[in-house]
N, C-alpha and C positions, 0 to 999 in steps of 0.2 A: 578893914581889909582882912585882918587876921581871922576875924570871926567868920567872914564870908568863906575864906579858904577852909576853915575848920568844918563848916557846914557841908561844903562840897565833899571834903574827905570823908566825913561821917556817912553821907549818902552813898558814896562809892563803896564803903565797907559794908553797909547794909545790903546794897544791891549784890555785891559779891557773895554775901551770906545766903541770900535768897537763891542765887544761881546754884550755889553749892548744894542747897537743899532740894533742888528741883528733881533729880533722879529718885530721891527717897519718896517725895510726894507722888511721883508718877507710879512707883511701885506700890505705894499704899493705895492709890486709886485702883490699880489693877487688882490687888487683893480683894478690895471691897466689891469690885465688879464680879469677881469669881464667887465670892460669898453670897452676893445677891442672887446670882444664877442658881446656886445650890438651894437657897431659901425658896425660890420659885419651884424648883423640882420637889422640894420637901412638901410644899403645899399640894401639888398635884398628886403626890404619892399617897396621900391620905384617902383620896376618893377614887382615883382612877382604877386601881385593881378591883375594887368591889363593883364598880360600874361595868368593867370589862366582863367579869364573870357573870353578871346578871344578863348582859347582852348575849352571851353564849347560849343561854337557855331559852331563847325565843327567836323565831324567824324574823328576818330572812337569814340570819347568821346560821351557818352549818358547821357546828363544832367538830363534826367527824372529819372534815376536810383540813383541819388545822394540825400541824405537827405538835408533838409534846413540848418542844422548845417554845413554840408560840403560845401554847396554853400556860406554860409556866412563867412566861415573860413578865406579866404584871406583878406576880409575887416576888420574882427576882428583882424587879425594878424597885419595889418598896424596900426590900432588904438592902439593896445596893445604895440607895439614896441615904439610908440611915448611916451607912458606913462613910459615905462621902461627907455627910453633915458633920460627923465626929472628926473627920480628918481636916475639915475646912478651917479649923481653929489653929492650924500649924502656922508658926511665924514665918516659915520659909515656904508658904503655900505655893508660890509661883514655880518653885523648883523642887517641890516635895515629891520624891519618887513614888512614895506609897499612895499619895492622892492621885497622881497621874496613872499609876497601875490600876487603881480601883476604877477610875473613870474609863480607862480602856476596856476593862472587863465589863463594866456596865453597858457601854455602847455595843460591845460584841454580843452580849446577851440579848440586846434589844433588836438585833437584825431580823430574827425570825418573826418577831411580833410586828415589826415594821412592814414586813412582807405580807403578813396576815391582814393588816389593816388596809392593804391596797387591793386585796382580792375578795374580801368579804364586805357586805353592806352593813357596817355597824351604824348605830344611831349617829345622827349628824353632830350632836353635842359631844359625844365620845370621840368622834373623829376629829372635831375641832380641838379638843383637849390634847389628843395625841399629836396633832400638828404642832401645837405649842411646846409640848414636851420634847419632841424631836428637834425643833428649832433651838430650844434651850440647850439640849445635849450637844448639838452641833456647834453652838457658840462656845461652849466649854472646850469642845474638841479642837477648835481653831486656836484657842489660847495655848493649849498644850501640844499642838501639832500632831493630833491624832486623826485617823481616818474618820470621816463623818458618816452618818447614816444617809442613805439615798433618799431623796425627796420623791416619793411615789404617790401618785394620785389614786384616790379611792374609786371603785367602780361607779359608773354613772347609773342613775335610776330615774324613773319617771318624775319623781318629785324634786329633781335637782340634785345638787351635791349631797350624796349620802341618802337621798330619797326619803322614804318614810322611816328608814333606819330601825325598823322593828319597834317603833314607839306605839304602833297600833292605832286604834281609834283616836287617841289623844291628839294626833296631828290634825284631825278634822276641825278641832276647836282652837288650833294654835295660831290662826291668822291674827287675832288681836294681840297676841304675844304679851304676856305679863298682866293681863286683865285680872284683877283680884275679885273674889266674891264680894258682891255688894258695891262694885265699882272701884275705880282708881287703877293705878298701875303698880304692879308689884315687881320688885327686883332689888339688886344690890346698888348701893351708893358707892361709886368708884370714880377715880380720876380717869380722864379720857384715855390717857396712854395705857394704863393697866387694863382698861376695859377691853382692849384689843389683844391682850396677851393670854386669854384663856381663863377658865374658871378658877384656876389655882391662885390667881392674883386678886380675885374679886372680894375675898374676905380677909384682906390684910390691912387693918386700919392704920398701922404705922406707915406702910408704904403709901397709902392714899394721902395721909396727912403730909408726908414729906413732898410728894408730887404737887399737892395744892400749894404748899409753901413756896415751891419753885415756880409757881405761876400757872399750873395746869387747872382746868375746870373740872368740876364733878359732873357726872352723868348718871343716869339710871340704866343698868343693864339687866335684862330679864334672864331667866334660867335658860332660855333658848338662844341667848347671845345677842338679842336685839338691843341696840343702844338708843336711848332717848336723851336728847339735849335738854338741859334745864335752863330756862331763860332768866329766872330770878335766883341767882346763886346764893343770895343772902338767906334764903329760906332753908338751906341745908346746913345743919349744925354738925360740928366735928364728932359728936356722939354717935351720929348715924353712919360714919365712914366705915365701909366694909360690912355693913349690916344689911339684912333683908328688910325692906321697908315697903309701905304702900303710900303712894303719892296720889293725892286728888287735886284737881285743878282743871285748867283749860288746856286741851290738847290740840295742837295744830301740826298735823303730820307727825314728824319724829321729834317734835319739840313740845315740852309741857311747861306751862306757867303754874307753879305750885301754889295751891291754897293751903294745904295741910299735909303734914308728914306723920305717918303712924308706924312705929316700930313693931 
């Protein structure tokens, strides 16, 4: 009887300890979520500015109709994300005034570019990346109770959302999406969740591995953003996570049964 009472008392003490730790765990999770969003932005900041400025130099984008603030937006975005990344290591991240101020400046600087993306026909892939960047910035803004960027739709075009987007003749051969020279499908090996979050998350092996451990499936996503399901998951090795590969095998619609994988 005494042993039984002792066990009950011990369990109650442990339960009380866990309850006492709960606020700390919740804050730790929130900090990691903020840092994860910053990592996403950092991934996009490496390629988005270059792609944006390349798009300005070819039709149908008319750079003369953009404000200087809009043109400077991508460069400012890259610099701002570097500062946010450095500040994201703060222990008091959720209440850190400097991080909040930098985030507010970043979102403010992106307003003109957000407007520009809604009035010019940028390439569809670039527009998709911007949608993801804006969504991620807005997720951070909600954490810190900052005004979000408006969700603005890009102009319609004959080829659908974003139309030809200045990609030129290449779109005429884009129907097969990801077809590699010599056959097979070429693209990134990504978990299904991250495949829908934009190109910034396609080459993040650590994130893919973590999501797979949590039960997500891997897919192949092409440069154009088309997603192919992989029926035989055991053919995909961890070494290929986040890498550009070529898969050969039997294709049935948007599903491929892999025979071989080539990095």
